[in-house]
N, C-alpha and C positions, 0 to 999 in steps of 0.2 A: 581310547582315542576320543578326543572331544568332538562333539557334533559340529559339522560345518555350518557356519552362520552365513545367511544370505546377506550380502552387502550391496547397497546401491549408492550412486553418486548424485548429488544435487548441486546445481549452480546456485549460489546464494549471494546475498548482498547485505552489507552493514553500512548504515549511514550515520555519520557523526554529526548530530544536530548542532553541536557547538560551532561548527564551521559554516553552516548554512546562513547566507545573508539575504535570502529571498529574492535573488536577482532573476529567477525564472529562465535562466539560460538553458537549463536541462529541459524544461517544458517546451521552449520554442524550438530547440534543435530536434527534439523527438517529434514534434508536430511537423516540422519541415521534412523529416525523413519518412514518417509513416502515416500521418493523417492529414496531409495537405491536399485533399481531394474532395470531390462531391460526395455528400452523404456523411462526412465525418467532421463537419464544421464545428460541432460542439464537443467533439471527442478529444480528450487529452489522456493518452496512455500514461503520461507523466504529468502530474500537477503539483504545485507547491502551495500548501495551505498555511494559514496563519493561526496560531494557537495562543490564547483561546479563540474560538471561532466555530462556525457551523460546518466547515468542510465543503467538499465538492463530490457529488451533488450535495446540496444543503441537507444537514441532519442525517447523513448516510449512516452514522453510528447508532441511530435509534432503531434497533432490530425489532422492537415491539411494533414498529410501524412498517419496516421494510422486509421483515421476515427472512433475513439472511443467516447463513451459517448453520451450525448443528446445535442440538440440545440433547442432553442425556435424559432418557426416560426413567420412570420409576423402576422399571425392570432391568435397568443397567445396560441399555442399548443406546446406540446413536440414532437420532432421527433428524431429518431436515426440519428446521424450524417452520418452513413453509408447507410441510406436510409430506407424506409418503407417496408412493407410486399411485395408489388408488385415488387419492385426492387430486393428484396431478392429472390423472386420466379423466376424471370427471370435469376438470376445469381446463382441459388442454386447448379448447377453442375459445376460451374466455381470455380477456386481457390479464396477464399476470400482475402481481404486485411489483411495480417498478416506478422509479422517478419519472416525472413528466418534464416537459421542456422548461416549465417554470422552476423546477427543482435544479435543473442544470442552469441554462440561461439561453436566451434567444441570440444566436450568433449574428454578428453584424459586420459590415464593411463601411466604407465612407464614400460619399459621392464626390470623389476626387475630380471627376470630369467637370464639375461645376466651377472649380477653381480657375480653369482655363477657358471655359466656354460662356461664363456669365457675361451678360451685356454690361457695357460701361455704366457706372452709377456712382452715387455718393458713398455707398457702403462697400466694405470689403466683402468679397464672396467667401462663403464658408463651405466646408465639406461636411454635410450633415450625415449622421449615421443612418444606414439603411439595413433593414433586416435581410439576412441571407436566406431566410425561409420564405418570406412573402415579397421581398423586394421593395417594401414600403418604408417611408420614413419612420423612425422609432426613437423612443427615449431610452437610453441605456440605463438599466436598473439592476443588473447583476452580471457577474462574469465568473470565470473559473476560480478566482480568488478575490471575491468581493470583500472579504474580511481583512484584506491587506491594509496595513496602517491603522486598523481598528482593533488590533489584538489587545485583549485584556480590558477593554472598556465596556461600559454598561450597554452599548449598542449591540454587542455580540453576545452578552451574557445570557439573555433570555432564550436564544435559540441553540445554544451549545448543549448537545445531549449529555456530554460528560459532566459539565458543571451542574446540569439539572439533576442528574443521577446522584451526584455528591450531595446536593442540597436536600434531596429527598431522603437519602440515607442518614444525613446528619439531623434531619427534621428542623432545619433552621436556614434562614436566608444567608447565603454566602456573600459577604461583602468583598468586592473585588479590590482588596488592597494590593493584590499582586500587580495591578495595572501600574503601580508606581515602581515596580522592580523588574518585571520581565514581560516579554512576549517572544515567541520564537516561531520558526518555520518548520514545517514537516513536509518534505517531498514524498510523494506517494506513487508507486507503480503497482502492478499486479504482484501479489505476494507469492505466487507460484508455490502454493501450499503443498505440504505432504499429504494432507487429507482434504483435498479441495471440494467444497460443497457445490461449486458451479458444475463440476464434472458429474457429480451424482444427480444434479437437477436436470440435466439435458435429456429430453426424451428421445432424441435421435442419435445420441452417442457421438455428437460432433466434437465435443470438447474432450481432450485426452491429455494425459501426462506422459511425456516422453520418457521411456525407460532409461535412455542413456545419460540424460542430464537433468531430469525432473522438470523441465520447462513445460508449462501448461499452454496448449495451443488450441485453436479452433479450426477444424477441417471445414473449409468453405464449401466444399462439394457436398458434405453431409448435412450442413446446417440448414434447417428448415424455418428458421425465424420464429421459433416458439417463444423465445425470450424468457424461458424459465431460468436460464443461467443468470440473467440479470437479477432476478429475485434471489436466487440461491447465493450469490456472492455477497458476503456481508460488507465487503470493502467497496462495493459498487464500482468495480474496475472492469466490468464487461459492458460494452456499449452496443446499441443497435444502429446499423447503417440503414437509414430509411430509403436510400437509393437502391441498394442491392438486396435488402431484406434479410441480411445476414448479421450475425453477432461478430464483433471484433474486440480485441483486447491486446494489452501489452504482451509481446512474445519474447521479451528479454533479449531483443536484437539477436535472435538465434542465428541468422545468417552471418553476423559478425562474430558471434561466439564460436561458430564452427571453423572460422578462419583464424581464431586466436586473437581477435580484436575485441576490446571492451565494448560495452553497450554505449550508444550515443550519449545517453545522459551521464555516464561515468566519464567519458572522454572529454566532454565539453564543460563539465562542472567547474565553475570558477574557484570554488573553495576546496576542490579535491576532497570532498567529504565522503565519496562512495568507495567502498572496498568490495571487490569481487573475489570470490573464492569457491573452492570445492569442499563440500561437506560430505562425509561418508556416514551413512545411517543404516539402521536395521529396519527394513520395511515391514517385517513380520510383527513389529511391536507398535506400529503407528496407531492402529485402532485402540489398543490397550492404553496408550498414552493419551489419546483423545478422550477416553472415558474417565480420566482422573478427576478427582474433586477440583473444584474451581481454584482453590488455593494451591493445588499441587500441579497445575497444568504447565507452569513455567519449568519446574524441575523435571516433569515427565518429558517435555520436549528436549531438554538438555540431555537427558539420559538416552534419547534416541541416537544422539550424535556419537559416533565412534572415534576413538583416538587414532588419527592417521599415521602415528609413529609406532603404534603397537604392532609387533611382528605378527601376532595372531590375526589382527584385523587386516593387515596387508595381505597375508596368505589367503584369508577368506575372500578378500576383495578380488584378488587375482583369479581365484577359482570361480568367482561370480562374473568374470569377464571384463573387469575394469582395467583399462590399459595402464601401463607403467607411468606414462607421462601424466595421467590424471592423478595417480597415487602420489607422484612427486609434487604436483601442484597442491594436492590436499595437505601434504605434510608441511608446506610452507605457507599455507593459507592464513592471511590475516583475519579472515572471517571466523575461522574456528578459534583462533586465539582470543579474539575480542568477545565472542559469544560464550565459550566454555572455559577457557583458561583464566582470563581476567574477569569474566562475568560482568562486563560493563555494558553490553548490548542487550536489549530486551525486545521480545516480539510485540507486534502491534495487535492488541486485543486477543490474547490467548483464549479468552473466555468464549470466542466463537468456535473453538475446537477444530479449526482448520489446519493447525500446525503451520503457521506462516513461515516463510523462509527469507523474508526481507526484515532485517532487525535494525533497531535504532539505539544509538547511544544518547540517552537523555541529556539535554543541555545543562551546563552548570549554572547555578544561580549567582546573583551578584555577591553572595557571601564570599566567594573566592577572591573577588577584587578587594573586599573589605579586609580579608586576611593579609593580602599582599600589602595593603596600605598600612597595616599594623606592624609590618616588618617581618611577617612569617613567609616562608617559602610555600606559597599556596599550592604549588604543583608537585611538591615532594611526596613520594609514595606514602610515607607515614602520615602526613597531614591530610593528603587528598583522599586516599583510599581508606584510611582509618576512619574517616568521618563522611563516607560517601553518601549515606542517607541524609545527613544534615546539610551537606553542601549542595545537593542537587535540587532542582525544582521538583516539587512533590510528584511522585510517579503517576498519581491519578490524572 
């Protein structure tokens, strides 16, 4: 008799970047629903970044600087890049490695009152920007997507950690000829990882991964504001509420998920680019997958995902307590099909070894339009998928 396999369920998301127009509707509706209150003025559970660009907070992808995610030691073990328990204990009362307000941006409002209360004069009154932190007049110099409309130009090249890394690896200056052919948008939320480094970083055990659906949450009663989770998250999707002294993050709209309603960002997305679904996976192999060689991390994460139509997987899942309606949802999940069957979706930075569960379909390059202009069916399976590497914007 075959040994029973432990099976767990994970709510996951795939975003089709071909459809994103950078309208930020997802960001605004998420903010109105979850972070429209004191202490969260700079907090965006969902933000849309322009690529190439520095991201939000700026240069968050530079883990040599921000110390997020995991690294594999010479002895073949996983270790937090920011250090183990002993190092954290020694520095627990010190300020952790985290972005400052300048790396995010100073949130502001406008002095709208001046528009109606200004005395009669020769000039039109204006609503000057005022800091939500100090209340003083300010000059706006950054925002959650300051790279918007600058994607691919020289102004963003110097600060983009990915382009800098490519330039160093190639040992030559990259000329941004791509500015003539593409820029694209990347919506980002918490990755709700299978191997979350934020959970391992928290000294008080306030961050946890729900067993029933894999959503990563912060227990506000347990949080002591150590902020080690901000350091530990390589995607910098954990924020500090300076009013409450607690950490906050995207919670995958779990109150809506529990009622069978999609996340706010999914429901309001103009381009309908977000696909939600259930992934079944083997939790006992997560650590092993996270220890794979860099070049094998993508395949290792694919191997974690179990076929929801396999009778043995279904039987093991039922014995593990996963309800039938979740199994039915997993079987028809577009997420599983896009990730593992068609293999068109990719994880964001698998080298962080967190096993992220928000995946992306890279955007097509203008070569597709060129094929179409030449009289070919650019979206036919043989043409499109047969030359997928050539047709897409470079994966780097």
